[in-house]
N, C-alpha and C positions, 0 to 999 in steps of 0.2 A: 314757422311751422307750416308745412304744406301737406295736404292729404290727397291721395290718389286711389281710385278704385283699381283693383288688380285681379289677375288670375282668371278663374272660371267665369266670373260674372261678365268680364269684358269679352272673353272668348265667345260665350254663348250668345251675348247680345249681337256680336258681329255675325254670328251664324244664323241669327233670326230665331233662336231657341228661347224658351222661357228661362228667365234668370231666377234660380232658386235661392241661393245664398250669395251675399255680397261680402267681399273681404277688402280691407283697406290697408294701405301702407302710409305711415306718417314719416315725413322727412324733416329733419332739423329740430327734433324735440327730445327731451329727456323723460325718463319715467316720472320724475317729480312734477314736471309740467303737465303730463297726462293726468296724474292723480289730482293735481290742483284744478284741472278743468272738469273734474267729475267722473273721469273714466275709471272703471273698476279693473284692477290688475288680475289676470288669470293665468298668465304664462308661467310655466315652471322652468323651462330651459332657456327661454328668451322673452323679452318684454312684449306681451300681448295684453290688450285691454278690451273691455266691453264698453261700447258707447252707452252713456247714461240713459238714453231714451230708446234707441233702436235695438240695443243689445247686440249689434253687429260687431265683428272682431276688427280691431285696429292694431296692427303690429308696427313697431318701430322698424325703420329700414335697418337691415343688418347684413353682415357678411358672415361667412362661416369658414372654418379651417378644419381639415381632416386630422384627427388625433389618434384614431384607432380603427379597428374593424367594425363593420356592422352599422346599424341605424343610429346607435348612441355614440359613435366615435367621432363627435364633432365638438368644436369650440366655437361659440357664437360671439360676435361682436356687434353690439347695437350702440350707436352714438350719433349725436347731431351731425357729425361730419360725413356720415355714410350717405352716399348719393342714391337717388332712385335707380340710376343705371347699374350701380353696384348691386343693389338689391335684386333687380331683375336678372342680373347675370348669374345668380346662384340658383335660379329656378330650373325645373326639369326640362320642359319642352318649350319651343319657341311660341307655340299657340297659347301657352300659359304665361308668357313673359311679356305681355302687353299691359300697359297702364293707361288710365284715362284720368285726365285732370278735371277739375270742377267745371271748366268751360266746355268740356266735351272733347278737347284735343287728345289725340292718342300719342303715347310715347312707346315706340316699337323699335328698340335698337337691334333686335335680333331677327327681324324678318318674320314675325309671327303672322302678320296679315297675308304675306305672300304664301306662307305654308297653309293658311286657312283656305286660300283660293285654290291651291294646288292639291289640297286634301292629303297633306303629309304630316306625319308625326316625327319631328326631328328634335334632337337634343340641343340645348342652348350652347353649352361649352363642355370642355373636357372634365369639368367639375362633376358632371353627371355620374361619372364612374365611381365617385366617392360614396354614393348612397345606394345600396342594393334594393331598397324599397322601390326605387325608380324603375327597376325592371318590371315589377308587378304593376306599377302605375301605367307604364306604356302599354302593357298587355291589356289592362282594364280599359284604357282609352280606345284601344282597337276594337274592343267589344261594344263600346258605346257609339263611337263614330264609325259605323260599318263601312263607309265609303272612303275612309282614310287608309293609307298605307304607311308602314313604318319605313323611314328612310334607310337605305342600305347601310350607310355609315353608322346610323344609330343601332341597327340590329347587330352590326359587327362589334360595336362598342359593348353591347349587352353580352355578346358571346365571350368577349375578352374578360368581362367582369365575372362571368360564371367560371371560366377557366382559371381565373385568379383566386377563386374561392370566396368571393364576396357573397354569393347567394347562400353559402353555408352558414353565414352569420346573421341571417334574417331572424328577427324575433317572432316567435309563434303567433303572438297576438296581432302583429302587423300583417303577417301572412294571411291569417284568417280574415282580418278586416278588409284587405284588398280583394281576397278571394270572394268574400260574401258580396262585396259591391260589384265585382265583375260578373258574378252569377246573375245579378239582377239587371244587367244591361240588356240591350236590344238583341244582341247576338253573342251570347256568352261563349260559344265555341271559339270565337276569334281570340279570346284571352288565352286559351290553351294552345291554339295554333302558334301564337307569338312566343309563348313560354317554351314550347317544343323547339321552335326554330332557333332559339338562342341557347338551348340546353338547360334552361332553368327548371323546366317541369320535372326532369329527372332528379333534381335536387330537392325541390319542395314537395312534390307529389309523385314519387316514383311508382306508387301503386296504380296511378292513372296513366303515367307515361308508358308503362310496359304493356298497355292494352293494344297499342298500335302494332300491326303486323301479326296479330293473333287471329287465325281464321275461325269462322263459324259456319254452321250448315247453311248453304245457300237457299235451301227451301224455306227456311224460317227467316234468314237474313240475306236478302238479295245484295246488300252492300258488302257482305262477307266479313270485312275487317272489323274487329271488335272496337278499336279506337274510333273508327269512322262512325260506327253505330252509336257509340257513347256520345259523340258530339251531336249527332242528329237528335238523340233523345233530349239532350240539354237544350238545343234550339227549339224543339217542340215544346218544352216547358216554358220557354219565353213566349212562344207564339200563343200558348194557352194562358198566359199571364199568371203563371203559378207563383206562389209565395216562395220565399227563400228556402224553407224547410223542404219543399218538394224539389226545388232545383238542386239542392245538395244531395238529396236522395237519388235523383236521376244521375248525377255525376258519379256516385259511388255504388250504384246497384249491381254492377257487374265486375267489381274488382277481382273476384275470384277467378275469372276467366284468364287473367294474366298469369295465373300460377297453375293452369291445367297442364298436366304432363303431356309431352309431345306425342306419346303413343295414343293418347285419348282424343286428340284433335281429329276432326273439327267439332266433335261432341264435347260438352262441358258438364259431364255428370258430376253432381255435388258442388257445383260452383257457388250455389247460394250460401251454403254454410262457410265456405272459404271467404266469400265476399263479406259476410258478417264479421268474421274474425279480423280481416284486414281493415274493415271499417273502424273497428275499435282502436286499432293502431293509429290510424289517421286522426281520429277524434282526440285521442290522448295527446298526440304530438302537437296538434294545432289548437288544442283546448276549445274544441267546437262546442257551442252551447247545447244544452240538453235537449231542447225541442228539435233541433236539427239532427242530433245524434240518434234520438229515439225513433223518429220517423224513418230515418235512413236504415236503421236496423230492421224494422218491420219490412220495409221494401226489399232490402237485400235478402232476407230469409224467405219471404213469402211471394215474391213477384211471380215466380214460376207457377205456384199453386193458384194464384189469383188469375193468371192467364188461362189456366186449365179449368177454372171453376165452372165454365159452361157445361162441362160433362159431369159435374159433381151432383150427387143426391143431397137431400136435406141434411143427413147426418154429417157428411163430409163438409158441407157448408158451415154448419154450426161449429164444428171443430176448428175450421179455418177462422171463423169470427173470434173464437176463444183464444186461439194462438196470437191473433192480432190485437187482443185486448179491446175489441171493438165495443163491448158492452160498457166498459168503464170509460173508454176514450173514443166515442163515436166520431168526433170531429177529426181526430188524428187518422182514423180509418178512412174517412172521406179523402183526406190528403194522400193517403197511401194509394187509393184507387186512382187518383189523378196522376200520381207518379207512374203507376202501371200503364195508364192510358198513353202517357208520353212515351213509355218504353215500347208499347205496341205500335204506335204511329211513327216512331223515330226510326223508320226503315225505308230503304230505297223503294219508291213507288207505292208505299202504303200510308203515306201521310194523311190521306183523306179517308182512310178506312175507319168505319165505326168501331166502337169498343163496347159491345153489349154487356160485357162482364161487369162494368161499373154500375149501370142502373140495376142489373139483376142482383148484385150483392148488396147494394143499398136497400133494395126492396126486401131482401132476405133479412137484413139487419132490422129493418122496421118491423117485420113480422115477428122476429124473435123478441124484440123489445116489448111487444104487446102482451107478452106472457106476464101474468100477475105473480111474480116471483115471491113477493112477501106473503101472499095468500098460500102458495104452495109450501113455503117454509113453515108458516104457522101451523098448517094442518099436519105436516110431517112431525113437527116438534110435539104436537099433542099425542102423536102415536109413538113418541120417544125414539124417533129416527135419529141416526147419527149424522154428523156433518157431511161425510162423503155420500151418504144416502140422499140427503137433501140436495146436494149438488147434482147427483144423478137424476133425481126427479125433475129438477129445473131444466137440465139439459134435454131430457126426453120431451118435456113440454115444449121447449123451443124447437126441437126437431119436428114435432107434430105441427106446430104453427107454420114453420117454414115449408114443410111438405105440402100442407093443405093450400097455402097461399100460392106457392109456385105452380102447383097443379092447376089451379084456377087460371093463373096467368098464362100457362102454356096452352090451355084450351082456347084462349082468345087469340093466340098467335097463329097466323096461317102456315108458317114454316119455321124450322129451326136452322139458322145459318151462322151460329156463333163460331168464331174462330176458336179452335180447341188448343192445341199445343202451341206455345210461343216462348221457347226458352230464351 
């Protein structure tokens, strides 16, 4: 029984990057031998075990055979006679098909070290075409390793897979898993560039794919193209180290612009509500987690109003806070403002522009939260006021607090230079 470190741990160590997780391949062993040695079996589809002390994953060397469409259409064979080279041959990219022995020696039958030096993402063998998830993985690696290029022959193979319908059999959970990981990479726009280049984006996220080629008003969007803007917003979210919920909201905030009638271009009147409806379709199809879904909905519906809030009075601001459910979910509202800042700064030549709407609305929320709502409700109930009347009294008190606080703040500012409209 021989054990080798494989995959991302070897790749990242060779690149001089921190090694997060280590995976191991065991050659010449049976499941019974692994269990007898104290390893805990966890694999459902093929034999994978947890080390009794480190809890790292150890998989028996295996081969695989295509039996049907999609991610689950495989038969796996794990046995003592399966060699390390056979196991490495079934992996996706050459840079992920390098193994390291216990003495530090590298086993690299497919030129992974060469491609690391050349900064190339290249498939290992023609077996790549059998697993459509690998299309998403290549795109995700392009977002992580921003100075790597996809090998032309690999990109062509991915195109052929899409044309053959393999991408149509992707499991929603795996699409979301890879999408979420790609969104959190250093330059998430590259994931979508690669998916567009091979045609897969039109299959897995047609709502995003149709944004390219749609014009916008150049006075608000110097980059003009909606798809280009969307990717700039996404990369700005990475630059500002935003969490996943914000990055997903950035990706989906303008979906409605892809359905604007041609006669209404380059204006996009009403795109916010269309975006919100399309967002629900995407979330239902990909089974997007609720925290991402809910934040993206707020941003899709209200980002235009948040951009214009510099010209709002206290009453309009309080109504905006209510629509965003900011009083019950202030942390989510803060994330919505961060997404809107990404939207404002994700524009050609405007990347360094300040976004005063964000601190102004946070200050307004703080002022409105200072209102003693329980006291107002108790007094109103003593006067036998109805529920709607109590809600109205609370709203008026919040408007008064915001109005007074913002007036004091405006007096201390030398000038007003908030950007106003920013559709």
